[in-house]
C-alpha positions in Angstrom: -181.8 -17.4 45.7 -180.0 -15.3 48.2 -179.6 -16.9 51.6 -179.7 -13.5 53.3 -183.1 -12.7 51.9 -184.9 -16.0 52.3 -183.0 -18.2 54.8 -182.8 -18.1 58.5 -181.6 -20.2 61.4 -182.0 -19.9 65.1 -180.9 -21.5 68.3 -184.0 -22.8 69.9 -184.5 -21.5 73.5 -184.0 -24.1 76.1 -183.1 -26.8 73.5 -179.8 -28.4 72.6 -180.3 -28.1 68.9 -179.6 -25.5 66.2 -182.2 -25.2 63.6 -181.0 -24.7 60.0 -183.8 -23.5 57.7 -183.3 -23.5 53.9 -185.2 -20.9 51.9 -188.3 -21.3 49.7 -189.1 -19.1 46.7 -189.7 -15.5 47.8 -192.2 -13.2 46.3 -189.5 -10.5 46.2 -187.4 -12.7 44.0 -187.4 -11.4 40.4 -187.7 -15.1 39.2 -190.4 -15.9 41.7 -193.0 -16.7 39.1 -190.7 -19.0 37.1 -189.5 -20.7 40.3 -193.1 -21.1 41.5 -193.7 -23.3 38.5 -191.3 -25.9 39.8 -191.8 -25.3 43.6 -194.5 -28.0 43.8 -192.2 -30.5 42.1 -189.3 -29.4 44.3 -191.4 -30.2 47.4 -192.3 -33.5 45.9 -188.7 -34.4 45.2 -187.7 -33.5 48.8 -190.5 -35.7 50.2 -189.6 -38.6 47.9 -186.0 -38.5 49.2 -187.2 -38.0 52.8 -185.7 -34.6 52.9 -187.0 -31.2 54.2 -185.9 -27.6 54.3 -185.5 -27.7 58.0 -182.7 -29.5 59.8 -182.0 -29.8 63.5 -178.3 -30.0 64.5 -177.9 -31.6 67.9 -175.5 -29.9 70.3 -173.1 -31.4 71.0 -172.6 -33.5 67.8 -169.9 -35.9 66.8 -167.9 -35.3 63.7 -169.4 -38.4 62.0 -173.0 -37.4 62.8 -172.3 -33.8 61.7 -170.9 -35.0 58.3 -173.9 -37.3 57.8 -176.3 -34.4 58.6 -174.4 -32.0 56.3 -174.6 -34.5 53.4 -178.4 -34.5 53.8 -178.4 -30.7 54.0 -176.5 -30.5 50.8 -178.9 -32.9 49.0 -181.8 -30.6 50.0 -179.9 -27.5 49.1 -179.2 -28.9 45.6 -183.0 -29.3 45.1 -183.7 -25.8 46.4 -181.1 -24.4 44.0 -182.4 -26.3 40.9 -182.8 -24.3 37.7 -185.2 -25.6 35.0 -182.4 -27.4 33.1 -181.1 -29.2 36.2 -184.7 -30.1 37.2 -185.4 -31.5 33.8 -182.3 -33.7 33.5 -182.3 -35.0 37.1 -183.6 -38.5 37.5 -185.9 -39.5 40.4 -183.1 -41.3 42.2 -180.3 -38.8 41.3 -178.9 -37.1 44.4 -176.3 -35.0 42.6 -174.1 -33.2 42.1 -176.2 -31.9 39.2 -173.8 -29.1 37.8 -171.0 -27.0 39.0 -173.3 -24.0 39.2 -175.8 -25.9 41.3 -173.1 -27.3 43.6 -171.6 -23.8 44.2 -174.9 -22.2 44.9 -176.0 -25.0 47.2 -172.7 -25.0 49.3 -172.6 -21.2 49.4 -176.2 -21.1 50.6 -175.4 -23.4 53.5 -172.2 -21.5 54.2 -174.1 -18.2 54.4 -176.8 -19.7 56.7 -174.1 -21.0 59.1 -172.4 -17.6 59.0 -175.7 -16.0 60.3 -175.9 -18.6 63.1 -172.3 -18.5 64.4 -172.4 -15.0 66.1 -175.4 -15.9 68.3 -174.4 -19.4 69.2 -172.7 -20.6 72.4 -169.2 -22.1 72.5 -170.3 -25.7 72.0 -172.6 -24.9 69.2 -170.0 -22.7 67.5 -167.6 -25.7 67.5 -170.1 -27.8 65.7 -171.2 -25.1 63.2 -167.6 -24.2 62.4 -166.8 -27.9 61.7 -169.7 -28.0 59.3 -168.5 -24.8 57.6 -165.0 -26.1 57.3 -166.3 -29.2 55.5 -168.3 -27.0 53.2 -165.1 -25.1 52.2 -163.3 -28.5 51.5 -166.2 -29.4 49.2 -166.0 -26.0 47.5 -162.3 -26.5 46.8 -163.1 -29.7 45.0 -165.8 -28.2 42.7 -163.3 -26.4 40.5 -160.2 -28.6 40.8 -160.3 -29.4 37.1 -159.4 -25.7 36.5 -156.2 -26.1 38.4 -154.2 -27.4 35.4 -150.6 -26.0 35.0 -150.4 -22.7 33.2 -147.5 -20.7 31.9 -147.3 -17.0 32.6 -145.6 -15.5 29.5 -143.0 -12.7 29.9 -144.4 -10.0 27.6 -144.8 -6.3 27.4 -147.6 -5.6 29.9 -147.5 -1.8 29.5 -151.2 -1.6 28.5 -152.3 -3.9 31.3 -150.2 -2.2 33.9 -151.5 1.2 32.8 -155.1 -0.1 33.1 -154.6 -1.3 36.7 -152.9 2.0 37.6 -155.7 4.0 35.9 -158.3 1.9 37.7 -156.7 2.3 41.1 -156.5 6.0 40.5 -160.3 6.0 40.0 -161.1 3.9 43.0 -160.6 0.3 41.8 -159.6 -2.2 44.6 -158.2 -5.5 43.6 -156.5 -8.6 45.0 -155.9 -9.8 41.4 -153.1 -9.2 38.9 -153.3 -9.3 35.1 -151.2 -11.9 33.3 -150.7 -13.4 29.8 -151.5 -17.1 30.1 -150.9 -20.2 28.1 -154.0 -21.9 29.5 -156.3 -23.6 27.0 -155.5 -20.7 24.6 -156.8 -18.2 27.1 -154.5 -15.3 26.3 -154.9 -12.8 29.1 -156.5 -13.6 32.5 -156.4 -12.6 36.1 -154.5 -14.4 38.9 -155.0 -14.1 42.6 -152.2 -12.0 44.2 -152.9 -13.7 47.5 -154.9 -16.7 48.7 -158.6 -15.8 48.8 -161.4 -17.5 50.8 -165.1 -17.9 50.3 -166.8 -14.5 50.5 -163.6 -12.5 50.0 -163.9 -9.6 47.5 -161.3 -10.1 44.8 -162.2 -7.0 42.8 -164.2 -3.9 43.5 -165.2 -1.4 40.8 -166.7 2.0 41.6 -170.0 2.7 39.9 -168.5 5.8 38.3 -166.3 3.6 36.1 -169.1 1.4 34.9 -170.0 2.2 31.3 -173.7 2.2 31.1 -176.6 4.1 29.5 -177.0 6.1 32.7 -173.4 7.2 32.7 -173.5 8.3 29.1 -177.0 9.8 28.9 -175.5 13.3 28.6 -172.7 12.4 26.2 -172.5 14.0 22.7 -173.7 10.8 21.0 -176.7 10.3 23.2 -177.8 13.9 23.1 -177.5 14.1 19.3 -179.3 10.8 18.6 -182.1 11.1 21.2 -185.3 10.7 19.2 -183.5 10.3 15.9 -184.7 7.6 13.6 -185.8 5.4 16.5 -182.2 4.5 17.4 -182.2 2.4 20.6 -180.1 3.2 23.7 -178.3 -0.1 23.1 -177.3 1.0 19.6 -176.2 4.4 21.0 -173.8 2.5 23.3 -172.3 0.7 20.4 -171.8 3.9 18.4 -170.4 5.7 21.5 -167.8 2.9 21.9 -166.8 3.0 18.3 -166.3 6.7 18.5 -164.8 6.9 22.0 -162.1 4.3 21.1 -160.5 7.0 18.9 -161.0 9.9 21.3 -157.6 10.8 22.7 -159.1 12.9 25.4 -161.5 10.3 26.6 -161.7 9.5 30.3 -161.8 5.9 29.2 -158.8 6.1 26.8 -156.6 3.8 29.0 -159.4 1.2 29.1 -159.8 1.3 25.3 -156.1 1.0 24.7 -155.9 -2.1 26.8 -158.6 -3.8 24.7 -157.5 -6.2 21.9 -157.4 -5.0 18.3 -159.3 -8.0 17.3 -161.7 -10.1 19.5 -161.8 -13.2 17.2 -165.3 -14.1 18.1 -167.5 -16.2 15.7 -168.7 -12.9 14.3 -165.2 -12.4 12.8 -164.8 -16.0 11.4 -163.6 -15.9 7.8 -164.3 -18.2 4.9 -162.1 -21.1 6.1 -163.6 -21.2 9.5 -167.1 -21.0 8.2 -166.4 -23.6 5.6 -165.3 -25.9 8.5 -168.6 -25.4 10.2 -170.9 -25.7 7.2 -173.8 -28.0 7.9 -173.8 -27.5 11.7 -176.3 -25.6 13.9 -173.4 -23.3 14.8 -172.9 -22.3 11.2 -176.5 -21.2 10.9 -176.3 -19.2 14.1 -173.1 -17.3 13.1 -174.4 -16.6 9.6 -177.6 -15.1 10.9 -175.7 -13.0 13.5 -173.4 -11.7 10.8 -176.3 -10.8 8.5 -178.1 -9.0 11.3 -175.0 -6.9 12.1 -174.4 -6.0 8.5 -178.1 -5.0 8.1 -177.8 -2.9 11.2 -174.7 -1.2 9.9 -176.3 -0.4 6.6 -179.3 1.2 8.3 -176.9 3.5 10.3 -174.4 4.5 7.7 -173.9 6.7 5.8 -177.1 8.2 7.2 -175.4 9.3 10.5 -172.3 10.6 8.7 -174.5 12.7 6.5 -176.7 14.1 9.4 -174.0 14.4 12.0 -170.7 14.8 10.2 -168.9 16.4 13.1 -169.7 13.4 15.4 -169.6 10.5 13.0 -166.6 10.8 10.7 -166.4 8.5 7.7 -162.9 7.3 8.5 -164.0 6.0 11.9 -167.5 4.8 11.0 -166.3 1.8 9.0 -167.9 -1.6 9.0 -164.9 -3.1 10.7 -164.9 -0.6 13.5 -168.7 -1.1 14.0 -168.1 -4.9 14.2 -165.3 -4.3 16.7 -167.7 -2.3 18.9 -170.4 -5.0 18.6 -167.9 -7.7 19.6 -166.7 -5.6 22.5 -170.3 -5.4 23.9 -171.1 -9.0 23.1 -167.9 -10.4 24.7 -167.3 -8.0 27.6 -170.7 -6.6 28.7 -172.3 -7.6 32.0 -175.9 -7.3 33.3 -175.7 -5.1 36.4 -178.3 -3.7 38.7 -177.1 -0.1 39.3 -177.6 1.9 42.5 -180.7 3.4 40.8 -182.3 -0.1 40.8 -182.2 -0.3 37.0 -180.9 -3.5 35.4 -178.5 -2.4 32.6 -176.1 -3.9 30.1 -172.7 -2.4 31.1 -169.0 -2.5 30.4 -167.0 -3.0 33.5 -163.3 -2.0 33.1 -160.7 -4.4 34.5 -163.4 -7.0 35.3 -163.7 -7.9 31.6 -160.2 -9.5 31.8 -161.6 -12.3 34.0 -162.0 -15.5 32.0 -165.1 -17.8 32.0 -165.4 -21.2 33.5 -168.3 -23.7 34.1 -167.0 -23.9 37.7 -166.1 -20.3 38.4 -164.7 -18.7 41.5 -167.0 -15.7 41.1 -170.6 -16.7 40.5 -172.9 -13.8 41.7 -171.7 -10.3 41.0 -174.6 -8.4 39.3 -175.6 -5.7 41.8 -174.0 -2.4 42.8 -173.6 -2.2 46.6 -175.8 0.7 47.7 -173.6 1.5 50.7 -170.2 1.7 48.8 -171.6 2.5 45.4 -169.3 -0.1 43.9 -169.6 -3.5 42.1 -168.0 -6.2 44.2 -166.8 -9.5 42.9 -166.8 -11.9 45.9 -165.6 -15.5 45.7 -168.0 -18.5 45.8 -165.0 -20.9 46.2 -161.4 -20.4 47.4 -158.7 -19.3 45.0 -155.0 -19.9 45.9 -152.3 -17.3 45.3 -151.1 -17.5 41.7 -154.2 -19.4 40.6 -156.3 -18.1 37.8 -159.5 -16.6 39.1 -162.6 -17.4 36.9 -165.9 -15.7 36.4 -169.2 -17.0 35.2 -170.4 -15.4 32.0 -173.8 -17.1 32.4 -175.6 -20.2 31.4 -174.6 -20.4 27.8 -174.3 -23.3 25.4 -171.0 -23.8 23.5 -172.5 -22.4 20.2 -173.3 -19.1 21.9 -169.9 -18.9 23.5 -168.1 -19.4 20.2 -170.4 -17.0 18.3 -170.3 -14.1 20.8 -167.1 -14.8 22.9 -164.8 -16.8 20.6 -164.0 -19.7 22.9 -165.3 -22.9 24.4 -164.9 -23.6 28.2 -162.8 -26.3 29.6 -164.8 -29.4 30.7 -168.3 -30.5 30.0 -170.9 -27.7 29.5 -174.3 -28.8 30.9 -176.0 -26.1 28.9 -175.2 -27.8 25.5 -178.8 -28.9 25.0 -180.9 -29.6 21.9 -184.6 -28.7 22.2 -187.0 -31.2 20.7 -190.4 -29.9 19.4 -192.8 -32.5 20.7 -196.5 -32.4 21.6 -196.3 -32.1 25.4 -200.1 -32.4 26.0 -199.4 -35.9 27.4 -197.4 -34.3 30.2 -200.2 -31.9 31.1 -203.0 -34.5 31.3 -201.9 -35.6 34.8 -202.5 -32.5 36.8 -201.3 -34.1 40.0 -197.8 -34.7 38.6 -196.8 -31.5 37.1 -193.4 -31.5 35.6 -191.1 -28.7 34.5 -192.1 -29.6 30.9 -195.5 -27.9 31.4 -193.6 -24.5 31.4 -191.6 -25.4 28.4 -192.4 -25.7 24.7 -190.3 -28.8 24.2 -188.4 -31.6 25.6 -184.6 -31.7 25.2 -181.5 -33.9 25.0 -177.8 -33.4 25.8 -174.7 -35.5 25.8 -175.4 -38.8 27.6 -171.9 -38.7 29.1 -173.4 -36.2 31.6 -175.8 -38.7 33.0 -175.0 -41.1 35.9 -177.8 -43.5 34.8 -176.7 -45.3 31.7 -178.8 -48.5 32.0 -182.5 -49.3 32.0 -184.8 -47.5 32.1 -183.2 -44.2 30.8 -179.9 -45.3 29.0 -178.4 -41.9 29.8 -181.3 -40.1 28.2 -183.7 -37.7 30.1 -186.2 -39.5 32.2 -188.9 -37.0 31.4 -188.4 -37.4 27.6 -188.6 -41.2 27.8 -191.6 -41.1 30.1 -193.3 -38.8 27.7 -192.6 -41.1 24.7 -193.6 -44.2 26.7 -196.9 -42.5 27.6 -197.6 -41.3 24.0 -196.7 -44.7 22.5 -198.6 -46.7 25.2 -195.3 -48.3 26.4 -195.6 -47.6 30.1 -194.5 -50.3 32.5 -194.9 -51.2 36.1 -193.7 -54.0 38.5 -195.9 -56.6 36.8 -194.7 -56.0 33.3 -193.1 -59.1 31.8 -189.4 -58.8 30.7 -190.3 -59.6 27.1 -192.8 -56.7 27.1 -190.2 -54.4 28.6 -187.8 -55.3 25.8 -190.4 -54.7 23.1 -191.6 -51.5 24.6 -188.0 -50.1 24.8 -187.4 -51.1 21.2 -190.5 -49.1 20.1 -189.4 -46.1 22.2 -185.8 -46.1 21.0 -186.7 -46.6 17.4 -189.0 -43.5 17.8 -186.0 -41.6 19.1 -184.0 -42.6 16.1 -186.7 -41.3 13.8 -186.5 -38.0 15.6 -182.7 -37.7 15.5 -181.9 -39.0 12.0 -183.3 -36.1 10.0 -181.4 -33.7 12.3 -178.1 -35.5 11.6 -178.5 -35.9 7.8 -177.3 -32.4 7.1 -174.3 -32.6 9.4 -170.7 -33.5 8.4 -169.2 -36.6 9.9 -166.4 -35.0 11.9 -163.8 -37.6 10.8 -161.0 -35.2 10.0 -159.8 -33.3 13.0 -157.5 -31.1 11.0 -160.4 -29.2 9.5 -161.4 -28.1 13.0 -158.0 -26.5 13.7 -159.0 -23.5 11.6 -161.0 -22.1 14.5 -159.6 -23.7 17.6 -157.2 -21.8 19.8 -153.7 -23.3 20.3 -154.6 -24.9 23.7 -157.8 -26.4 22.2 -155.9 -27.8 19.2 -153.5 -29.5 21.6 -156.3 -31.0 23.6 -158.0 -32.1 20.4 -154.8 -33.8 19.0 -154.4 -35.7 22.3 -157.9 -36.9 21.9 -157.2 -37.7 18.3 -154.3 -39.9 19.4 -156.6 -41.7 21.7 -159.0 -42.3 18.8 -156.3 -43.9 16.7 -155.3 -46.2 19.6 -158.8 -47.4 20.2 -159.5 -47.7 16.5 -156.5 -50.0 16.2 -158.0 -52.2 18.8 -161.4 -52.3 17.0 -163.1 -51.0 20.1 -165.6 -49.0 18.2 -167.7 -48.1 21.2 -164.7 -46.3 22.9 -163.7 -44.9 19.5 -167.1 -43.3 19.0 -167.2 -42.0 22.6 -163.9 -40.2 22.2 -164.8 -39.0 18.8 -168.0 -37.5 20.0 -166.2 -35.9 23.0 -163.8 -34.3 20.6 -166.6 -33.2 18.4 -168.0 -31.1 21.3 -165.3 -28.5 20.6 -167.1 -27.1 17.6 -170.4 -28.8 17.2 -171.7 -29.5 20.7 -175.2 -29.9 19.5 -174.3 -32.3 16.7 -172.1 -34.3 19.1 -174.9 -34.7 21.6 -177.1 -36.0 18.8 -174.4 -38.4 17.6 -173.9 -39.7 21.1 -177.6 -40.2 21.7 -177.9 -42.0 18.3 -174.9 -44.2 19.3 -176.6 -45.2 22.5 -179.8 -46.0 20.8 -178.2 -48.0 18.0 -176.0 -49.9 20.4 -179.0 -50.9 22.5 -180.9 -52.1 19.4 -177.9 -54.0 18.2 -177.6 -55.8 21.5 -181.3 -56.6 21.5 -181.2 -57.9 17.9 -178.3 -60.2 18.5 -179.4 -61.3 22.0 -179.8 -65.1 22.1 -181.5 -65.3 25.5 -185.1 -64.8 26.4 -184.4 -62.0 28.9 -183.5 -58.4 27.8 -180.0 -57.0 27.9 -179.8 -53.5 29.3 -177.0 -51.1 28.6 -174.6 -50.8 31.5 -171.9 -48.3 32.1 -169.2 -50.4 30.5 -171.0 -50.2 27.1 -170.5 -46.4 26.8 -167.4 -45.5 28.7 
């Protein structure tokens, strides 16, 4: 939700206050209808927490009062910037942060609003607003500090990368980044800041003429030949063009193709050993289905195209391996971009594809060509120091998707590793006065309980909406007058029901008790991280601390089976609670506290 489109602030005439107004969903927003579904609930959350979208900043204002007011602004902005996932997992009393994405969006929203207020404010007001903006920058720096781990820049032959930058600059690329080989969680290549960059600074600017899209290639040999042939889609034409253009020595994009890796090593390229490691997981099924789809697509195209267009599609180029390479290129490097024509297109953006992904990126919003400059600008949402790796967001993807189509897992917890549960949600819809986000979804969901800040009664780290649904369905609702014995029995019923849901999903999964089998598909940096966790496992196991053992074990399991790991962790929490209740010698219930699962 862009602050410039929906937010405004003004200095009230004759009043010693500055009004900061947060935005509400705009009808011009492409996601307006989806956001409208949760808008009512958003307003209710704000009211419950005594928040609003309008704040009055007194002028003058002490540093202490300004900080307190900013904190409340941030709480409100977090709610305004909710996506459906964050809304679902947020507890009634949870004030955030909810995710790195949400925090970056919230802080940048406030930063932008203050930017609009500063030019028209008087000197005293400017001092207060600047103080607020400076504190926002401090908070933005802390969002991604986990990505500041030491990295080693390897000394290698960078001819291809140097040529790519020179080629890009010759065609109008502007950059404050440099390409480097990195030993950084197995990242390979990445981009470092050549100078210290602040919020809003443009780190990279790519002219639209260099963006590989359907519009750019509509008059190419491949597109002209295949137009109307055998119902081949424009997306498939882009794949075929890339496969062919890679071997075209006179191509405008030759330097770009020469800088691309010979092998992308995504899940689509996993061999027998790697697939054997994953057998029984949800990820295994996803990769197999994707491989089968690509093989079927290739068989439908060849040798048909070689027969009908022998001068364009030569047999030595149109191999299955080359087709897979082109598919992996578009899966792992493409971006959704709104071109100057207003059309949303899947594109390849030379140079920008070298930016690595993070769950707490420096560059968050970059999907629209600037109409004035006819270029795609990559502006920073949080500061990046000189020599620091600059990260991009590839989108809200679970680990299984990132492995399958990109070939890596991000550093840190991924809030999008969720497992949908197919439940009858009619109970959620019966109360029309309390609509929840569930009414716009087909299922409830779970994710790793380590992401929750509420580990005790009444949620035990599980989604409040899921437990509320089960309590309603099972007739286990409670209020202030419910006796403790009834609370204990009700929770037993609810948690045993959860076990009945999760157990069948776990039966087909391997017990990830042998870390070495995971090393087939982990990159070197990930293997090292995993082995460190493995050492921790042995240490805790020697002390018979099975709760900590399982917690680390499940955290390690997130590398390759994030969905399975979440299920195991949920099952562990439920079983631990039931064990405590069964062995409890007192008349009052024992609730899981943070010490039980950390």
